[in-house]
C-alpha positions as CSV (number, residue, x, y, z in Angstrom):
1,M,-8.3,-49.3,7.2
2,Q,-9.3,-45.7,6.2
3,E,-7.9,-43.4,8.6
4,Q,-4.3,-44.8,6.8
5,H,-5.3,-44.7,3.2
6,V,-7.5,-40.6,3.4
7,N,-7.0,-38.2,6.3
8,I,-9.2,-35.3,6.5
9,K,-8.5,-32.7,8.7
10,G,-9.8,-28.7,8.7
11,I,-6.8,-25.8,8.3
12,K,-7.1,-22.1,8.2
13,D,-8.4,-21.5,4.3
14,G,-10.7,-24.8,4.7
15,L,-9.7,-28.1,4.5
16,L,-6.2,-30.1,4.1
17,V,-6.9,-33.4,2.8
18,S,-4.3,-35.9,2.8
19,L,-4.2,-39.1,0.9
20,S,-1.6,-42.6,0.6
21,P,1.1,-42.1,-1.4
22,T,1.6,-45.5,-2.4
23,E,-2.5,-46.6,-2.4
24,E,-3.9,-47.1,-6.1
25,W,-5.6,-44.7,-7.0
26,L,-9.0,-45.2,-7.7
27,L,-8.8,-47.1,-3.6
28,I,-8.1,-44.1,-2.5
29,T,-10.4,-41.8,-4.5
30,N,-13.6,-43.5,-3.7
31,E,-12.9,-44.0,0.3
32,L,-12.6,-40.6,-0.2
33,G,-16.6,-39.9,-1.6
34,T,-17.3,-42.2,0.5
35,R,-16.3,-40.3,3.7
36,I,-17.4,-37.2,2.3
37,D,-21.3,-38.9,1.5
38,G,-21.4,-39.9,5.0
39,Q,-21.0,-36.5,6.4
40,S,-22.5,-34.3,3.1
41,A,-23.7,-31.5,4.7
42,F,-20.3,-31.1,6.6
43,F,-18.0,-31.2,3.7
44,S,-20.5,-29.2,1.4
45,G,-19.3,-25.4,0.2
46,A,-15.3,-26.2,1.9
47,R,-12.4,-25.5,0.3
48,V,-9.7,-28.5,-0.1
49,T,-6.1,-28.4,-0.2
50,V,-4.9,-32.0,-1.3
51,D,-1.4,-33.9,0.1
52,V,-0.6,-36.3,-2.1
53,G,3.1,-36.6,-0.5
54,N,5.6,-38.3,-3.0
55,R,2.8,-39.9,-5.3
56,P,3.3,-38.6,-9.1
57,V,-0.3,-38.2,-10.2
58,P,-1.2,-37.0,-14.2
59,K,-3.3,-34.6,-14.8
60,H,-6.3,-36.9,-16.2
61,E,-6.1,-38.6,-12.6
62,L,-6.1,-35.0,-10.6
63,S,-8.9,-34.3,-12.9
64,T,-11.3,-36.6,-12.1
65,L,-10.4,-35.9,-8.4
66,K,-11.0,-32.1,-9.5
67,A,-14.0,-33.2,-10.5
68,L,-14.9,-35.3,-7.4
69,L,-14.9,-32.8,-5.6
70,E,-17.2,-30.9,-7.8
71,R,-19.9,-33.3,-7.6
72,R,-19.8,-33.0,-3.6
73,G,-20.3,-29.0,-3.9
74,M,-16.8,-28.9,-2.8
75,T,-13.7,-26.8,-4.7
76,L,-10.4,-28.0,-4.9
77,W,-7.9,-25.1,-4.3
78,A,-4.6,-26.6,-3.7
79,V,-2.2,-29.5,-4.0
80,L,1.2,-29.9,-2.0
81,S,3.3,-32.6,-3.5
82,D,7.0,-33.9,-3.4
83,S,6.1,-35.1,-7.3
84,S,7.2,-32.6,-10.2
85,T,4.4,-34.7,-12.6
86,T,1.9,-33.8,-9.7
87,L,2.9,-30.0,-9.9
88,D,3.1,-30.2,-13.3
89,A,-0.7,-31.2,-14.1
90,A,-1.8,-29.3,-11.1
91,Q,-0.4,-25.8,-12.1
92,A,-2.0,-27.0,-16.1
93,L,-5.4,-26.5,-14.3
94,D,-4.6,-24.4,-12.5
95,L,-4.3,-24.9,-9.2
96,R,-2.2,-23.2,-6.2
97,T,0.9,-25.3,-5.7
98,S,2.6,-22.9,-3.1
99,T,1.2,-23.4,0.0
100,A,2.9,-25.8,2.5
101,N,3.5,-22.2,4.6
102,L,-0.1,-22.4,5.2
103,I,-0.5,-25.7,7.0
104,P,2.3,-25.4,9.8
105,G,1.1,-29.6,10.6
106,R,2.5,-30.3,7.8
107,E,5.3,-33.4,7.4
108,D,8.5,-33.1,5.9
109,T,10.0,-36.0,3.8
110,D,11.7,-37.7,6.8
111,G,8.3,-37.9,8.4
112,S,9.2,-35.7,11.2
113,E,6.8,-32.7,12.0
114,F,8.1,-29.0,12.3
115,N,9.2,-28.1,15.6
116,P,8.6,-24.4,16.5
117,E,11.1,-24.7,19.2
118,E,13.3,-25.3,16.4
119,G,13.7,-21.8,15.4
120,G,12.0,-22.8,11.9
121,T,10.3,-20.6,9.2
122,P,7.5,-21.7,7.2
123,G,8.2,-21.4,2.9
124,V,8.4,-23.4,-0.1
125,M,10.7,-26.0,-1.6
126,V,10.8,-26.8,-5.4
127,R,12.1,-29.6,-6.6
128,R,12.4,-28.7,-10.2
129,T,14.3,-26.4,-12.6
130,L,12.0,-23.5,-13.3
131,R,11.1,-22.8,-16.9
132,S,10.0,-20.2,-18.8
133,G,6.7,-18.6,-17.8
134,R,6.7,-20.0,-14.4
135,T,6.0,-18.3,-11.1
136,V,6.3,-19.3,-7.5
137,H,5.3,-17.2,-4.6
138,S,5.4,-17.9,-0.5
139,T,4.3,-15.8,1.8
140,G,7.9,-17.5,3.6
141,H,11.2,-18.8,2.5
142,V,11.7,-19.8,-1.3
143,I,14.4,-23.0,-2.3
144,V,14.7,-24.0,-5.3
145,Y,16.7,-27.4,-5.8
146,G,17.4,-26.8,-9.3
147,D,17.7,-24.3,-11.8
148,V,15.7,-20.5,-12.2
149,N,15.2,-19.9,-16.5
150,P,15.2,-16.7,-18.0
151,G,11.5,-15.9,-18.2
152,A,10.5,-17.7,-14.5
153,E,10.0,-15.9,-11.4
154,I,10.4,-16.1,-7.7
155,I,8.7,-14.0,-5.5
156,A,8.7,-14.4,-1.7
157,A,8.4,-13.0,1.8
158,G,11.4,-14.1,3.3
159,D,15.2,-15.7,2.1
160,V,15.2,-16.9,-1.7
161,I,18.1,-19.9,-2.2
162,V,18.2,-21.5,-5.5
163,W,20.7,-24.6,-5.5
164,G,21.7,-23.9,-9.2
165,K,21.7,-21.6,-11.9
166,L,19.7,-18.5,-10.7
167,R,18.8,-16.4,-14.4
168,G,15.3,-15.3,-13.8
169,N,13.3,-12.8,-11.7
170,V,13.8,-12.8,-7.7
171,H,11.9,-10.9,-5.4
172,A,13.2,-11.4,-1.9
173,G,11.8,-9.6,1.5
174,A,8.6,-9.5,-0.8
175,N,6.7,-7.5,1.9
176,G,9.9,-4.5,2.4
177,D,11.7,-6.9,4.6
178,E,15.5,-5.6,3.8
179,S,17.4,-8.2,6.1
180,A,15.7,-11.0,3.3
181,V,18.5,-12.7,0.8
182,V,19.1,-14.1,-2.2
183,C,21.4,-17.4,-2.9
184,A,22.4,-19.3,-5.4
185,L,25.6,-21.4,-6.7
186,D,25.7,-18.8,-9.6
187,M,23.9,-15.9,-9.0
188,T,22.9,-14.4,-12.7
189,P,19.4,-13.2,-12.8
190,N,17.8,-11.0,-14.7
191,Q,16.3,-8.7,-12.2
192,L,16.6,-9.3,-8.3
193,R,14.8,-7.3,-5.9
194,I,15.4,-7.2,-1.6
195,A,12.3,-5.1,-0.4
196,G,12.3,-1.8,-3.1
197,H,16.1,-2.0,-3.9
198,I,16.2,-3.6,-7.3
199,T,19.0,-4.6,-9.5
200,V,20.6,-6.0,-13.0
201,S,22.9,-8.6,-13.8
202,P,25.9,-6.2,-15.4
203,P,26.2,-6.6,-19.4
204,G,28.8,-8.3,-21.4
205,K,30.6,-11.6,-21.0
206,R,29.8,-13.9,-18.4
207,R,32.6,-14.3,-15.7
208,Q,33.3,-17.7,-13.6
209,P,30.7,-19.4,-12.3
210,R,30.3,-18.9,-8.0
211,P,27.7,-19.1,-5.3
212,E,26.8,-15.8,-4.7
213,T,24.4,-14.0,-1.8
214,A,23.0,-11.0,-2.2
215,T,21.8,-8.6,0.8
216,V,20.8,-4.9,1.4
217,R,23.2,-2.4,2.7
218,D,23.8,0.7,3.1
219,N,20.8,1.4,0.8
220,Q,21.8,-0.7,-2.3
221,I,22.0,-4.8,-3.2
222,I,25.6,-6.1,-2.4
223,V,26.7,-9.6,-4.3
224,E,29.2,-11.1,-2.5
225,A,30.8,-14.5,-2.5
226,W,28.3,-17.5,-0.7
227,Q,30.2,-18.3,2.3
228,Y,28.0,-21.5,2.8
């Protein structure tokens, strides 16, 4: 029964605690506390990433989980979730929300594990509009299923794909990868960077929105129609 509600395993940056997305919150947090108390010396000092799947966890519930871990000498470091409610709560508590790329064993929403033979690359998917003041960092790719508003920022070592309007700042290939690309259904960023190259949207009357892709060619950023 415990294994169905709480799963704990070691990862590169500490512990990954996966919690059932369907069971009652108090039940699974009590179960987690019991699991930790059974091996308190082993867990003490651990940095914890919690995966709650698509469960919406409001700020007060996430705060109680954070306090539960802190009372046991552990640190809640990051939260993995497919719920905008949970992600907003995590960001309000200054917790990381973009570490899925550090955990190659995490399952996708269809329940299938990542297969390295498929040639995929780790990344972060954000299923909501990024409002002004929000920043997403990734050591892989970033996909946004929504808009990127003015004042929002994306910094990715790989590609950036926006399935919506791109109005904020984007830096793809942030570690110097000039092969990185930026794609958007409507691309008018405040600033667009690929590796060390920078461009901005020209001032003036807005054109008809259309899907476009930006790449580096001949030492400059070229924006052209996105053949997706």
